[in-house]
C-alpha positions in Angstrom: -3.6 8.8 7.7 -0.3 7.2 7.0 2.1 6.5 3.8 2.8 4.2 1.2 7.0 4.3 -0.2 7.7 3.8 -3.2 11.2 2.4 -3.9 12.4 5.9 -4.9 11.9 7.0 -1.1 13.0 3.6 0.6 16.4 3.6 -1.5 16.8 7.0 -0.2 16.1 6.1 2.9 19.0 3.5 2.9 21.6 5.6 0.9 22.9 8.4 3.6 25.0 9.8 -0.3 21.6 9.9 -2.0 20.5 13.6 -2.4 17.0 12.7 -1.5 17.7 10.9 1.9 17.4 14.5 3.9 14.0 15.2 2.6 12.8 11.4 2.8 13.7 10.8 6.6 12.8 14.3 6.9 9.3 13.7 5.7 8.9 10.3 7.0 9.7 11.5 10.8 6.4 13.5 10.5 4.4 10.4 9.7 3.0 8.0 12.3 4.0 3.8 10.8 5.0 4.4 7.3 4.4 1.8 4.8 6.3 -0.3 2.4 4.4 -2.9 0.2 6.0 -6.4 0.0 6.6 -5.5 -3.5 8.7 -2.2 -3.1 10.6 -4.4 -0.1 11.8 -6.9 -2.4 12.7 -4.6 -5.8 14.9 -2.3 -2.8 16.5 -4.9 -1.7 17.6 -6.4 -4.9 21.0 -4.4 -4.6 21.6 -5.7 -1.3 21.3 -9.3 -2.4 24.0 -8.2 -5.7 26.6 -6.9 -2.4 26.1 -10.3 0.0 25.1 -11.1 3.2 25.9 -7.8 5.0 24.6 -5.3 3.0 21.2 -8.1 3.3 21.2 -7.9 7.1 21.9 -4.0 7.0 19.0 -3.4 4.7 16.8 -5.6 6.0 17.0 -3.9 9.9 17.1 -0.3 8.5 13.7 -1.2 6.3 12.1 -2.9 9.1 13.0 -0.3 11.4 11.7 2.2 9.3 7.8 0.7 7.3 5.9 -1.4 8.6 6.0 -4.4 5.8 2.4 -4.6 4.1 1.5 -7.5 1.5 -0.1 -7.1 -1.4 -3.8 -7.9 -1.7 -6.3 -8.5 -4.5 -8.2 -5.2 -3.9 -4.6 -3.7 -4.3 -3.9 -5.4 -7.6 -6.6 -4.8 -9.2 -6.8 -1.4 -8.7 -3.3 -0.5 -9.6 -4.7 -2.4 -12.9 -7.8 -0.1 -13.0 -5.7 2.9 -12.4 -3.2 1.9 -15.0 -6.2 0.9 -17.6 -7.7 4.7 -16.9 -4.5 5.9 -18.4 -4.7 3.8 -21.3 -8.5 4.9 -22.3 -6.8 8.6 -21.5 -4.3 7.9 -24.4 -1.7 8.0 -21.8 1.3 5.8 -21.7 0.7 3.3 -18.8 4.3 3.3 -19.1 4.2 6.8 -17.2 3.0 4.5 -14.2 5.2 1.2 -13.9 3.0 -1.4 -12.5 5.4 -1.2 -9.0 4.0 2.4 -8.8 1.0 1.7 -9.6 0.4 -0.7 -6.5 1.4 1.9 -4.6 -0.6 4.5 -5.3 -3.4 1.7 -5.4 -2.6 1.0 -1.8 -2.9 4.3 -0.7 -6.4 4.1 -2.6 -7.4 1.0 -0.9 -6.2 2.1 2.7 -7.3 5.5 2.3 -3.8 6.5 3.0 -0.9 8.5 0.8 1.7 7.3 -1.5 5.0 8.9 -1.0 7.8 9.4 -4.1 10.8 11.2 -5.7 9.2 10.9 -9.4 7.5 13.7 -10.6 6.5 12.2 -13.6 3.8 10.1 -12.1 0.2 11.3 -14.1 -1.0 12.4 -11.0 -3.8 14.8 -12.6 -4.7 11.9 -15.1 -5.7 9.0 -12.3 -7.2 11.9 -10.0 -4.9 11.1 -7.5 -3.1 13.8 -7.1 -4.3 14.7 -3.3 -3.1 11.2 -2.3 0.7 11.5 -3.2 3.6 13.0 -1.7 6.5 14.1 -4.1 9.7 14.3 -2.2 
């Protein structure tokens, strides 16, 4: 079993000044082949693209070394939509789990893996996925 990381974890890995850097790197060191969805990779790279070529190269090198990049597929996207729909049926604001985050959780479900996040506000109990998520 491996981990799909969310944006917060990937940003923490890139930023040594981030207070979550050490805990994230330490936890990831214990994981075989951690994964990052292409959508998460893109979200994380926005800041690098805003800063220029040097930062793009550095961020790409770090992310590509730290994570296996996984492209989104139909099953993951449909599972993410289903998870968010479940929240709405239960009267929980779907904004508590934005689509990018829902896709990370969905990837963990579809691939029988885990998700790693820094976000303690995800509605894990309502989604019935608490055992699949590691919070750093």
